[in-house]
C-alpha positions as CSV (number, residue, x, y, z in Angstrom):
1,M,37.4,26.2,3.3
2,C,35.3,24.2,5.8
3,Q,34.4,27.5,7.5
4,V,33.3,29.0,4.1
5,F,31.0,26.0,3.4
6,G,29.8,25.8,7.0
7,V,30.9,22.2,7.7
8,S,33.1,20.7,10.3
9,R,36.6,19.5,9.5
10,S,35.8,16.0,10.8
11,G,32.7,15.9,8.6
12,Y,34.7,16.9,5.6
13,Y,37.3,14.3,6.1
14,N,34.7,11.6,6.6
15,W,33.1,12.6,3.3
16,V,36.5,12.5,1.5
17,Q,37.4,9.1,2.9
18,H,33.9,7.6,2.5
19,E,33.8,4.5,0.3
20,P,30.7,4.0,-1.9
21,S,28.6,1.0,-1.0
22,D,28.8,-2.3,-3.0
23,R,25.3,-1.5,-4.3
24,K,26.4,1.9,-5.5
25,Q,29.4,0.5,-7.2
26,S,27.3,-2.1,-8.8
27,D,24.9,0.5,-10.1
28,E,27.7,2.5,-11.6
29,R,29.0,-0.5,-13.5
30,L,25.5,-1.3,-14.6
31,K,25.0,2.3,-15.8
32,L,28.0,1.9,-18.1
33,E,26.6,-1.3,-19.6
34,I,23.1,0.3,-20.0
35,K,24.6,3.2,-21.9
36,V,26.5,0.9,-24.2
37,A,23.4,-1.2,-24.9
38,H,21.3,1.9,-25.4
39,I,23.7,3.2,-28.1
40,R,24.1,-0.3,-29.6
41,T,20.3,-0.6,-30.0
42,R,20.1,2.9,-31.6
43,E,18.2,4.4,-28.6
44,T,15.1,2.5,-29.7
45,Y,14.6,0.0,-26.8
46,G,12.4,0.5,-23.7
47,T,13.0,-1.3,-20.4
48,R,11.6,-4.7,-21.4
49,R,13.6,-5.1,-24.6
50,L,16.7,-3.5,-23.1
51,Q,16.5,-6.1,-20.2
52,T,16.5,-8.9,-22.8
53,E,19.4,-7.3,-24.7
54,L,21.5,-7.1,-21.5
55,A,20.6,-10.7,-20.5
56,E,21.9,-12.0,-23.8
57,N,25.2,-10.4,-23.0
58,G,25.3,-12.0,-19.6
59,I,24.1,-9.1,-17.6
60,I,21.1,-10.0,-15.4
61,V,19.2,-7.1,-13.9
62,G,15.6,-6.7,-12.7
63,R,13.2,-4.6,-14.6
64,D,12.5,-2.1,-11.7
65,R,16.2,-1.6,-11.1
66,L,16.8,-1.1,-14.9
67,A,14.0,1.4,-15.1
68,R,15.5,3.3,-12.2
69,L,19.0,3.4,-13.6
70,R,17.6,4.5,-17.1
71,K,15.8,7.3,-15.4
72,E,18.9,8.4,-13.5
73,L,20.8,8.4,-16.8
74,R,17.9,10.3,-18.5
75,L,17.8,7.7,-21.3
76,R,14.7,7.7,-23.4
77,C,13.8,5.7,-26.4
78,K,12.7,7.6,-29.6
79,Q,9.0,8.6,-29.7
80,K,6.6,7.8,-32.5
81,R,5.2,10.5,-34.8
82,K,1.7,11.1,-36.3
83,F,0.5,9.1,-39.3
84,R,0.3,10.7,-42.7
85,A,-1.4,9.3,-45.8
86,T,0.9,8.7,-48.8
87,T,-1.2,7.2,-51.6
88,N,-4.0,8.3,-53.8
89,S,-6.8,5.8,-54.5
90,N,-8.8,8.1,-56.8
91,H,-8.6,6.2,-60.0
92,N,-10.7,3.9,-62.3
93,L,-8.5,0.8,-62.1
94,P,-10.0,-2.5,-60.8
95,V,-9.8,-3.0,-57.1
96,A,-9.4,-6.4,-55.3
97,P,-11.5,-7.3,-52.2
98,N,-10.2,-7.2,-48.7
99,L,-9.3,-10.8,-47.8
100,L,-7.8,-10.0,-44.4
101,N,-10.3,-7.6,-42.8
102,Q,-7.7,-6.6,-40.2
103,T,-7.1,-10.2,-39.2
104,F,-3.3,-10.5,-39.4
105,A,-2.9,-14.0,-38.1
106,P,-0.7,-16.2,-40.4
107,T,0.7,-19.4,-39.1
108,A,3.9,-19.6,-41.1
109,P,6.2,-17.4,-43.2
110,N,5.2,-16.4,-46.7
111,Q,1.4,-16.7,-46.1
112,V,0.6,-13.0,-45.9
113,W,2.6,-10.1,-47.3
114,V,1.6,-6.4,-46.8
115,A,2.9,-3.7,-49.2
116,D,2.8,0.1,-49.2
117,L,4.6,3.2,-50.3
118,T,6.0,6.1,-48.4
119,Y,8.3,9.1,-49.1
120,V,11.3,10.8,-47.6
121,A,12.3,14.4,-47.9
122,T,15.8,15.3,-49.1
123,Q,17.4,18.6,-50.3
124,E,17.4,17.1,-53.8
125,G,13.7,16.3,-53.7
126,W,11.4,13.5,-52.6
127,L,12.7,9.9,-52.4
128,Y,9.9,7.3,-52.7
129,L,10.2,4.0,-51.0
130,A,8.1,0.8,-51.7
131,G,8.2,-2.0,-49.2
132,I,6.8,-5.5,-48.6
133,K,6.6,-7.1,-45.2
134,D,6.0,-10.7,-44.1
135,V,3.3,-10.4,-41.5
136,Y,4.4,-13.6,-39.7
137,T,8.1,-12.9,-39.3
138,C,7.9,-9.1,-39.4
139,E,10.7,-9.1,-41.9
140,I,11.0,-6.7,-44.8
141,V,11.3,-9.1,-47.7
142,G,11.4,-6.6,-50.5
143,Y,11.9,-2.9,-51.1
144,A,12.8,-0.4,-53.8
145,M,13.6,3.3,-53.9
146,G,13.3,5.9,-56.6
147,E,12.6,9.5,-57.7
148,R,9.0,8.7,-58.7
149,M,6.1,6.8,-57.2
150,T,5.4,4.5,-60.1
151,K,4.2,1.0,-60.8
152,E,7.8,0.1,-61.8
153,L,9.0,1.0,-58.3
154,T,6.4,-1.3,-56.6
155,G,7.3,-3.9,-59.2
156,K,10.9,-3.9,-58.2
157,A,10.0,-4.4,-54.6
158,L,7.8,-7.3,-55.4
159,F,10.4,-9.0,-57.6
160,M,13.0,-8.6,-54.8
161,A,10.6,-10.3,-52.4
162,L,9.8,-13.1,-54.9
163,R,13.5,-13.8,-55.6
164,S,14.5,-13.8,-51.9
165,Q,11.6,-15.8,-50.5
166,R,10.2,-18.0,-53.5
167,P,6.8,-18.2,-51.8
168,P,4.3,-21.0,-52.6
169,A,1.2,-20.2,-54.6
170,G,-1.7,-18.9,-52.6
171,L,0.2,-16.3,-50.7
172,I,-2.0,-13.3,-49.9
173,H,-0.5,-10.0,-51.1
174,H,-2.3,-7.1,-49.3
175,S,-1.9,-3.4,-50.2
176,D,-3.9,-0.2,-50.3
177,R,-5.8,0.9,-53.4
178,G,-3.0,3.0,-54.8
179,S,-2.8,3.1,-58.6
180,Q,0.6,1.5,-58.5
181,Y,-0.8,-1.7,-57.0
182,C,-4.0,-1.7,-59.1
183,A,-1.9,-1.3,-62.3
184,Y,-2.3,-4.1,-65.0
185,D,1.4,-4.9,-65.0
186,Y,1.6,-5.3,-61.3
187,R,-1.5,-7.6,-61.3
188,V,0.0,-9.7,-64.0
189,I,3.1,-10.4,-61.9
190,Q,0.9,-11.5,-59.0
191,E,-1.1,-13.8,-61.2
192,Q,2.1,-15.3,-62.7
193,F,3.4,-16.3,-59.3
194,G,0.0,-17.4,-57.9
195,L,-0.5,-14.6,-55.4
196,K,-3.9,-13.8,-54.1
197,T,-4.6,-10.0,-54.3
198,S,-6.1,-8.3,-51.3
199,M,-6.7,-4.5,-50.9
200,S,-7.7,-2.2,-48.0
201,R,-10.9,-0.3,-47.9
202,K,-10.8,3.2,-49.2
203,G,-9.2,5.6,-46.7
204,N,-8.7,3.0,-44.0
205,C,-5.0,2.9,-42.9
206,Y,-5.8,0.3,-40.2
207,D,-6.5,-2.3,-42.9
208,N,-2.7,-2.2,-43.7
209,A,-1.6,-1.7,-40.1
210,P,1.6,-3.9,-40.1
211,M,3.1,-1.9,-43.0
212,E,2.0,1.4,-41.6
213,S,3.6,0.4,-38.3
214,F,6.9,-0.3,-40.1
215,W,6.9,3.1,-41.7
216,G,6.4,4.7,-38.3
217,T,9.2,2.7,-36.8
218,L,11.6,3.5,-39.7
219,K,10.9,7.3,-39.5
220,N,10.9,7.4,-35.8
221,E,14.0,5.4,-35.1
222,S,16.1,6.5,-38.1
223,L,14.9,9.0,-40.8
224,S,13.6,11.8,-38.5
225,H,17.1,12.2,-37.1
226,Y,18.7,13.1,-40.4
227,R,18.7,16.0,-42.9
228,F,19.6,14.4,-46.2
229,N,21.5,16.5,-48.8
230,N,20.5,14.2,-51.6
231,R,18.7,11.0,-52.4
232,D,21.8,8.8,-52.3
233,E,22.4,9.7,-48.7
234,A,18.8,8.7,-47.8
235,I,19.1,5.4,-49.8
236,S,22.2,4.5,-47.9
237,V,20.7,5.1,-44.5
238,I,17.4,3.2,-45.4
239,R,19.2,0.2,-46.8
240,E,21.5,0.0,-43.8
241,Y,18.5,0.3,-41.4
242,I,16.5,-2.5,-43.1
243,E,19.3,-4.9,-44.0
244,I,21.5,-4.6,-40.9
245,F,19.4,-3.4,-38.0
246,Y,15.6,-4.0,-38.5
247,N,15.8,-7.5,-40.1
248,R,18.8,-8.9,-38.3
249,Q,19.2,-7.1,-35.0
250,R,16.1,-5.2,-33.8
251,R,14.1,-7.2,-31.2
252,H,10.3,-7.4,-31.6
253,S,8.2,-8.0,-28.5
254,R,5.7,-9.8,-30.7
255,L,8.4,-12.3,-31.7
256,G,9.5,-13.0,-28.1
257,N,12.1,-10.3,-28.1
258,I,14.2,-11.7,-31.0
259,S,14.9,-10.3,-34.5
260,P,12.8,-11.3,-37.5
261,A,15.8,-13.2,-39.0
262,A,16.3,-15.2,-35.8
263,F,12.5,-15.8,-35.5
264,R,12.5,-17.2,-39.1
265,E,15.5,-19.4,-38.4
266,K,13.8,-20.8,-35.3
267,Y,10.7,-21.5,-37.3
268,H,12.7,-23.5,-39.9
269,Q,14.6,-25.4,-37.2
270,M,11.3,-26.4,-35.7
271,A,10.0,-27.4,-39.1
272,V,13.0,-29.7,-39.5
273,L,12.4,-31.2,-36.1
274,K,8.7,-31.7,-36.8
275,K,9.6,-33.5,-40.0
276,R,12.1,-35.8,-38.3
277,T,9.6,-36.7,-35.5
278,N,6.7,-37.4,-38.0
279,G,4.8,-34.2,-37.2
280,S,4.6,-34.8,-33.4
281,V,6.1,-31.3,-32.6
282,R,4.1,-28.1,-32.9
283,Y,6.0,-24.8,-33.5
284,C,6.3,-22.4,-30.6
285,Q,8.2,-19.1,-30.8
286,Y,9.8,-19.8,-27.3
287,T,12.2,-22.5,-28.3
288,S,15.3,-21.4,-26.4
289,Y,15.9,-24.8,-24.8
290,I,15.6,-26.9,-28.0
291,S,18.7,-28.0,-29.8
292,I,18.6,-30.0,-32.9
293,M,21.3,-32.8,-33.2
294,P,22.5,-33.8,-36.6
295,K,19.9,-36.1,-38.1
296,P,18.5,-37.5,-34.8
297,D,16.2,-40.5,-34.8
298,G,12.7,-40.1,-33.6
299,L,13.4,-41.5,-30.1
300,T,16.3,-39.1,-29.5
301,A,14.4,-36.1,-30.8
302,A,11.4,-37.0,-28.5
303,K,13.8,-37.3,-25.5
304,N,15.4,-33.9,-26.3
305,L,12.0,-32.4,-26.5
306,A,10.8,-33.9,-23.3
307,E,13.8,-32.5,-21.5
308,A,13.1,-29.1,-23.0
309,F,9.5,-29.1,-21.8
310,E,10.5,-30.3,-18.3
311,H,13.0,-27.4,-18.1
312,Y,10.5,-25.0,-19.4
313,N,7.7,-26.0,-16.9
314,E,10.0,-26.3,-13.9
315,W,12.5,-23.4,-14.3
316,H,11.6,-20.9,-17.0
317,P,10.4,-17.6,-15.4
318,H,7.4,-15.8,-17.0
319,S,6.8,-12.1,-16.6
320,A,3.0,-12.8,-16.7
321,L,3.4,-15.1,-13.7
322,G,5.5,-12.7,-11.6
323,Y,8.8,-14.1,-12.9
324,R,7.9,-17.6,-11.6
325,S,7.9,-20.9,-13.5
326,P,4.6,-22.4,-14.4
327,R,4.9,-25.1,-11.7
328,E,6.1,-22.7,-9.1
329,Y,3.1,-20.5,-9.9
330,L,0.7,-23.4,-9.5
331,R,2.3,-24.6,-6.3
332,Q,2.0,-21.1,-4.7
333,R,-1.6,-20.9,-5.8
334,A,-2.4,-24.3,-4.3
335,C,-0.7,-23.2,-1.0
336,N,-3.0,-20.2,-0.5
337,G,-4.8,-20.7,2.9
338,L,-3.0,-23.9,3.7
339,S,-0.6,-24.6,6.6
340,D,3.2,-24.8,6.1
341,N,3.2,-28.6,6.6
342,R,0.5,-29.0,4.0
343,C,2.3,-26.8,1.5
344,L,5.5,-29.0,2.0
345,E,3.4,-32.0,1.0
346,I,2.3,-30.2,-2.2
């Protein structure tokens, strides 16, 4: 056989008896974990979010190494598709002004909601989906599905959001100029609950970008990979995606690579801490090191917070700083051009 392949017998036996290096064995183990995480996250995560997912499961790997192994495994996240318009604003119903003007910058949950309609193809016919998204938490707070694109459908989604969130008066409800959102019955519901109505400019999908972004994510990560025989199949898949995956599991880079539900929970934890410390704590989405003890006094809470900030400044790595802590970054900048002895003094 060695003669057929043109190799020496000693070379063949060396190849057979060769043990893979520790690095190679480590790569193979990592590949298995990466495959599992890729499937668990529904093939939707790129290198950054996949790195966070692995870290939460106790697997620390550098981004470059992870990118290399993903490439070797030929793993790719699902790609986005082209935007399509879904509503018709050619009607004579009253239209509200645009209160947002593409400024999506709320400072707390239930300050700004965005709403829209889309449709899904099935063998039985179109399935229409109305959704409402909290801009701050990125959570889908209300949705409804049906055979027709009516004001009743959008009303059901709004009632679901109102029941689950119970928002304060003054919340801005933003949508496009579709007749379903301009209808009298829908506007009455908004007035009864003290919602401020805001609407996009005609034909400008960017005025409702957060909701359009969700539709793209839903179709790209889920719906485009199915062929539904009937509406019930589509309803089941959509409900599972929103309730189980998107709201509770899917990591958002905008939220510090945590899910909308986890982000909302952290916000409420910080709100409790702020109340217990007489408003001396400001909310920050990166609160990994803060733990809230049962009913701490102000002194204990302040001490816990001081320890958290000290840990954050001294040890927490930042990708923007080359994976160095803030103090390490400042020390290295101060050392530029100085002697080793002078750097040790710093």
